[in-house]
C-alpha positions as CSV (number, residue, x, y, z in Angstrom):
1,M,0.0,0.0,0.0
2,K,2.8,2.4,0.9
3,K,4.5,1.6,-2.4
4,H,1.4,2.5,-4.3
5,L,1.0,5.7,-2.4
6,L,4.6,6.6,-3.0
7,A,4.2,5.9,-6.8
8,V,1.1,8.1,-6.9
9,A,2.9,10.9,-5.0
10,V,5.8,10.8,-7.5
11,A,3.5,10.8,-10.5
12,V,1.5,13.8,-9.1
13,S,4.7,15.6,-8.3
14,T,6.0,15.0,-11.9
15,M,2.8,16.1,-13.4
16,S,2.8,19.3,-11.3
17,G,6.3,20.1,-12.3
18,A,5.4,19.6,-16.0
19,A,2.4,21.8,-15.7
20,S,4.4,24.5,-14.0
21,A,7.0,24.3,-16.7
22,Q,4.4,24.6,-19.4
23,S,2.8,27.7,-17.8
24,S,5.9,29.9,-18.3
25,N,8.6,30.3,-20.9
26,V,11.6,32.4,-21.7
27,T,12.7,33.2,-25.3
28,L,16.2,34.2,-26.4
29,Y,16.0,36.5,-29.5
30,G,18.0,39.1,-31.4
31,I,19.3,40.7,-34.6
32,A,22.8,41.0,-36.0
33,D,23.1,43.7,-38.6
34,A,26.3,45.1,-40.2
35,G,27.6,46.4,-43.5
36,I,30.2,48.5,-45.3
37,S,29.1,52.2,-45.4
38,F,30.2,55.4,-47.0
39,Q,29.4,59.0,-46.1
40,N,30.9,62.3,-47.2
41,H,31.0,65.7,-45.5
42,V,31.0,64.1,-42.0
43,Q,31.7,66.2,-38.9
44,G,35.1,65.3,-37.3
45,A,38.0,66.6,-35.2
46,N,40.0,67.4,-38.3
47,G,37.3,69.5,-40.0
48,G,35.4,66.6,-41.5
49,G,35.5,64.6,-44.7
50,S,34.5,61.2,-46.1
51,V,34.2,58.1,-44.0
52,T,34.2,54.5,-45.2
53,G,34.1,51.4,-42.9
54,V,32.2,48.6,-41.3
55,T,29.1,49.9,-39.5
56,S,26.7,48.2,-37.1
57,G,22.9,48.6,-37.8
58,G,21.9,49.6,-41.3
59,L,18.2,48.5,-41.2
60,S,18.0,47.4,-37.6
61,G,19.9,48.0,-34.4
62,S,22.0,45.0,-33.5
63,R,20.6,43.4,-30.3
64,W,20.0,40.4,-28.2
65,G,17.3,39.9,-25.6
66,L,15.3,37.7,-23.2
67,R,11.5,37.7,-23.2
68,G,9.5,35.9,-20.6
69,V,5.9,35.2,-19.8
70,E,4.2,33.2,-17.1
71,D,0.5,32.2,-17.0
72,L,-0.9,33.3,-13.6
73,G,-4.5,32.1,-14.3
74,N,-7.7,34.1,-14.8
75,H,-6.3,35.6,-18.0
76,L,-3.4,37.2,-16.1
77,K,0.2,36.9,-17.0
78,G,3.5,38.0,-15.6
79,I,5.9,39.4,-18.3
80,F,9.4,40.7,-18.6
81,V,11.8,41.9,-21.4
82,L,15.6,42.5,-21.1
83,E,17.0,43.7,-24.4
84,S,20.6,44.7,-25.0
85,G,21.8,46.8,-27.9
86,F,25.3,46.5,-29.2
87,D,27.6,47.7,-32.0
88,I,28.5,44.5,-33.8
89,D,31.5,46.1,-35.5
90,T,33.2,46.7,-32.1
91,G,31.3,44.5,-29.7
92,K,30.6,47.5,-27.4
93,S,27.2,48.0,-25.7
94,A,25.1,50.7,-27.2
95,Q,22.6,53.2,-25.6
96,G,25.3,54.8,-23.5
97,G,26.9,51.6,-22.4
98,R,23.9,50.2,-20.6
99,L,23.7,46.4,-20.4
100,F,20.0,46.4,-21.3
101,G,19.8,49.8,-23.0
102,R,17.1,49.0,-25.5
103,Q,14.4,47.8,-23.0
104,A,14.3,46.5,-19.5
105,Y,10.9,46.0,-17.9
106,V,8.6,43.8,-15.9
107,G,4.9,43.8,-15.5
108,L,1.4,42.2,-15.7
109,Q,-0.7,41.6,-18.7
110,G,-4.4,40.7,-19.0
111,D,-7.5,41.4,-20.9
112,F,-7.2,45.0,-19.8
113,G,-3.8,45.3,-21.5
114,A,-0.3,45.5,-20.0
115,V,1.2,47.6,-17.2
116,T,5.0,47.5,-17.1
117,L,7.8,49.2,-15.1
118,G,11.4,49.9,-16.2
119,R,13.3,51.4,-19.1
120,Q,10.9,51.5,-22.0
121,Q,10.1,53.0,-25.5
122,N,8.2,56.2,-25.8
123,S,4.9,56.4,-27.6
124,L,6.4,57.7,-30.9
125,Y,8.7,54.6,-31.0
126,D,5.8,52.3,-30.1
127,L,3.5,53.4,-33.0
128,F,5.4,55.1,-35.8
129,A,7.5,52.2,-37.1
130,A,4.3,51.3,-38.9
131,Y,4.2,54.7,-40.7
132,D,7.8,55.2,-41.6
133,P,8.7,53.5,-44.9
134,M,12.1,52.7,-43.3
135,A,10.5,51.3,-40.2
136,L,12.4,53.6,-37.8
137,G,15.8,52.0,-38.6
138,P,18.8,53.4,-36.8
139,S,19.8,55.4,-40.0
140,Y,18.3,56.4,-43.4
141,S,14.9,56.8,-41.6
142,L,12.8,59.1,-39.4
143,N,15.4,58.5,-36.7
144,S,18.0,60.3,-38.9
145,V,16.0,63.6,-38.8
146,D,14.5,63.2,-35.3
147,N,16.0,60.7,-32.9
148,Q,13.0,60.9,-30.5
149,F,11.3,58.5,-32.9
150,N,13.7,56.0,-31.3
151,G,13.2,57.5,-27.8
152,R,13.4,55.5,-24.6
153,A,12.9,56.5,-21.0
154,D,14.4,55.2,-17.7
155,N,12.2,54.9,-14.6
156,A,9.0,54.6,-16.6
157,I,5.5,53.2,-15.9
158,K,3.6,52.3,-19.1
159,Y,0.3,51.1,-20.2
160,T,-0.3,49.3,-23.5
161,G,-3.7,47.9,-24.7
162,K,-4.8,46.2,-27.9
163,F,-8.5,45.9,-28.6
164,G,-9.3,44.6,-32.1
165,G,-7.8,47.1,-34.5
166,L,-7.2,49.7,-31.8
167,T,-3.9,50.1,-30.0
168,A,-3.5,52.5,-27.0
169,T,-0.3,53.4,-25.2
170,G,0.8,55.8,-22.6
171,F,3.7,56.3,-20.2
172,Y,5.2,58.5,-17.5
173,S,8.9,58.6,-16.6
174,F,10.1,60.0,-13.3
175,G,13.5,60.5,-14.7
176,R,14.1,59.8,-18.4
177,D,17.9,59.5,-18.5
178,V,19.9,58.8,-15.4
179,N,23.2,59.4,-17.3
180,T,22.6,63.1,-17.9
181,G,22.3,66.1,-15.7
182,L,21.2,65.4,-12.2
183,G,19.9,61.9,-13.2
184,G,16.5,60.6,-12.5
185,E,14.2,61.0,-9.5
186,V,15.9,64.0,-7.9
187,P,14.6,64.4,-4.2
188,G,12.6,67.6,-3.9
189,H,12.6,68.3,-7.6
190,F,10.1,65.9,-9.2
191,K,10.0,67.8,-12.5
192,V,13.7,67.3,-13.4
193,G,14.0,65.0,-16.4
194,T,10.4,63.8,-16.4
195,N,9.0,62.4,-19.7
196,F,5.4,61.5,-20.6
197,G,3.5,60.7,-23.7
198,A,0.6,58.8,-25.2
199,G,-0.7,57.5,-28.5
200,L,-3.5,55.8,-30.4
201,A,-3.4,53.7,-33.6
202,Y,-6.1,52.1,-35.6
203,A,-5.7,49.4,-38.3
204,N,-8.5,48.0,-40.5
205,G,-7.5,45.8,-43.4
206,P,-5.1,47.6,-45.7
207,F,-5.4,51.0,-43.8
208,S,-3.7,52.1,-40.6
209,V,-3.5,55.5,-38.9
210,G,-1.9,56.7,-35.7
211,V,-1.3,59.7,-33.5
212,A,1.2,60.3,-30.6
213,Y,2.4,63.0,-28.3
214,D,5.7,63.1,-26.4
215,Q,7.1,65.7,-23.9
216,F,10.1,65.8,-21.7
217,Q,11.7,68.3,-19.3
218,G,15.3,69.5,-19.0
219,S,17.6,67.2,-16.9
220,T,19.1,69.9,-14.7
221,L,17.5,72.2,-12.0
222,A,18.1,75.2,-14.3
223,S,16.5,73.6,-17.3
224,S,13.7,71.6,-15.6
225,G,11.2,74.3,-16.5
226,L,12.0,73.9,-20.2
227,A,10.2,71.4,-22.3
228,A,10.6,69.6,-25.6
229,K,7.2,68.8,-27.1
230,R,6.3,66.7,-30.1
231,A,3.0,65.6,-31.7
232,A,2.8,63.4,-34.8
233,V,0.3,61.8,-37.1
234,G,1.0,59.1,-39.6
235,G,-0.8,56.6,-41.9
236,S,-0.2,53.7,-44.3
237,Y,-2.2,52.0,-47.0
238,A,-1.5,48.7,-48.7
239,I,-2.5,48.1,-52.4
240,G,-1.6,44.6,-53.5
241,D,2.2,44.3,-53.4
242,A,2.6,48.0,-52.7
243,K,2.4,50.0,-49.5
244,L,2.2,53.8,-49.1
245,F,3.3,55.9,-46.1
246,A,2.8,59.5,-45.0
247,G,3.2,61.5,-41.9
248,Y,3.7,64.8,-40.1
249,R,5.4,65.8,-36.9
250,W,5.2,69.1,-35.0
251,M,8.0,70.1,-32.6
252,R,8.8,72.8,-30.1
253,D,12.1,72.1,-28.3
254,E,13.4,74.4,-25.6
255,V,15.7,71.8,-24.0
256,T,18.2,70.6,-26.7
257,T,19.7,74.1,-27.5
258,G,18.5,76.1,-24.5
259,T,16.4,78.3,-26.9
260,A,13.0,77.6,-28.3
261,R,13.3,75.8,-31.6
262,H,10.2,75.1,-33.7
263,D,10.1,73.0,-36.9
264,N,7.7,70.8,-38.9
265,L,8.7,67.5,-40.3
266,Y,6.9,65.9,-43.3
267,W,7.5,62.5,-45.0
268,L,6.2,60.3,-47.8
269,G,7.3,56.9,-48.9
270,A,6.4,53.7,-50.7
271,L,7.3,50.0,-50.7
272,Y,6.9,47.5,-53.5
273,K,7.4,43.8,-53.2
274,F,8.6,42.7,-56.7
275,T,8.9,39.0,-55.6
276,P,8.4,37.3,-52.2
277,A,12.2,37.8,-51.7
278,F,12.9,41.2,-53.3
279,T,11.5,44.5,-51.9
280,L,12.3,48.1,-53.0
281,T,11.5,51.0,-50.5
282,G,11.9,54.7,-51.0
283,G,11.2,57.7,-48.8
284,A,11.5,61.5,-48.7
285,Y,11.7,63.6,-45.4
286,Y,11.5,67.4,-45.3
287,T,12.4,69.4,-42.2
288,D,10.8,72.9,-42.3
289,A,12.6,75.0,-39.7
290,R,10.4,77.8,-38.4
291,T,12.8,79.6,-36.1
292,D,15.8,79.7,-38.4
293,S,16.9,78.7,-41.9
294,K,18.0,75.1,-41.2
295,D,15.7,73.4,-43.6
296,S,16.6,70.0,-44.9
297,W,15.6,67.3,-47.4
298,M,16.6,63.7,-47.1
299,F,15.9,61.1,-49.8
300,V,16.5,57.4,-49.2
301,L,16.2,54.2,-51.2
302,N,16.6,50.6,-49.9
303,A,16.8,47.4,-52.0
304,D,16.4,44.3,-49.8
305,Y,16.7,40.6,-50.8
306,A,15.6,37.9,-48.3
307,F,17.6,34.7,-48.6
308,S,15.3,33.2,-45.9
309,K,12.9,34.3,-43.2
310,R,15.9,35.1,-41.0
311,T,18.6,36.4,-43.3
312,D,18.5,39.2,-45.8
313,A,21.0,41.5,-47.7
314,Y,20.4,45.1,-48.5
315,L,21.6,48.2,-50.3
316,L,20.9,51.6,-48.8
317,L,21.3,54.9,-50.7
318,G,20.7,58.3,-49.3
319,Y,21.1,62.0,-50.1
320,V,20.6,65.0,-47.8
321,S,20.3,68.6,-48.9
322,N,20.9,71.1,-46.1
323,K,20.1,74.8,-46.0
324,G,21.7,77.5,-43.8
325,N,23.8,75.8,-41.1
326,A,21.7,72.6,-41.0
327,T,23.8,69.5,-40.0
328,F,21.3,66.7,-40.9
329,G,22.8,63.5,-42.3
330,V,21.7,60.0,-43.2
331,T,22.7,58.8,-39.8
332,G,21.7,61.7,-37.5
333,T,20.9,65.3,-37.0
334,A,24.4,66.4,-36.1
335,N,26.3,64.3,-38.6
336,T,27.2,66.7,-41.5
337,L,29.4,69.8,-41.7
338,P,27.1,72.9,-41.3
339,G,25.3,73.7,-44.5
340,Q,26.9,70.9,-46.4
341,N,25.0,68.2,-48.3
342,Q,25.7,64.5,-47.8
343,T,25.6,61.4,-49.8
344,G,25.5,58.0,-48.0
345,A,25.5,54.4,-49.1
346,M,25.7,51.1,-47.2
347,V,25.7,47.4,-48.3
348,G,24.9,45.1,-45.4
349,V,23.5,41.8,-44.2
350,R,21.0,41.2,-41.4
351,H,20.2,38.0,-39.5
352,R,17.4,37.5,-37.0
353,F,17.4,34.8,-34.4
């Protein structure tokens, strides 16, 4: 009898362990992206010039991450993400040397949506990859003309909900960047470095549209009363093997330069899938400076060939036309010698795992 009871106990224990193991999982994932790039009129210590070399992240930022979920019952789940960005050409950590600089959060998810805590993407980043023809890549994209489309915030609480075709997101950061100024969460000065934003997106068949707002305060006591504000609207429409993109972003920034800067950003783009493996994408981005003469046009073209679902090769071409003392380039807003135009090209390979 005792032997039978012992066997039953072992069987129940084994089944319990198996059920527990099935209720949670952790996934390792990532992207490795690198290529050979060329840019002219690049800012530098010796006055600037042309640069050719191996570069990390043409279409996607190189990264590795861990994603976990546990079923807690009653439609409730525990979730976490730890995502580390790195420069594959040097092996160094990106995002200011943070170990998990792309994302690091933990939270709960249910029918109501998800509430998460940690370092997280802002609302522009959450929604506007769908409305940028270059999908908010690290270069040759919206991120080149306004890096807040790749914005992240430390010390953030965030809500994300998806209900049919509607997506809603909102966040508040108590200190958006602990590596600058006084850091985050300064005692007695709650306004220093705070960041908040929200957005809505709606998708129905081939059509999608989204809006988002983002605002952050200066990261020092002297600048904490200054704000950088952005509002954006974008849309996309699929027609057979083609997809069209358009968008607009308004900005008033008192933080970056210490004086109020106002500009409008407009963009248009299109994607066409010639075959299941070959895709051609083009985009045009116009920065209309309202407080000075630093207008800029950026034109980009990407030819991408997928060898498989995980591995593709690409050719990026870009041209930037700057007015006044504008310094926009294919890889960032302070990349080019003042008032100079820039031509950029990159041949690369990307692997997802």
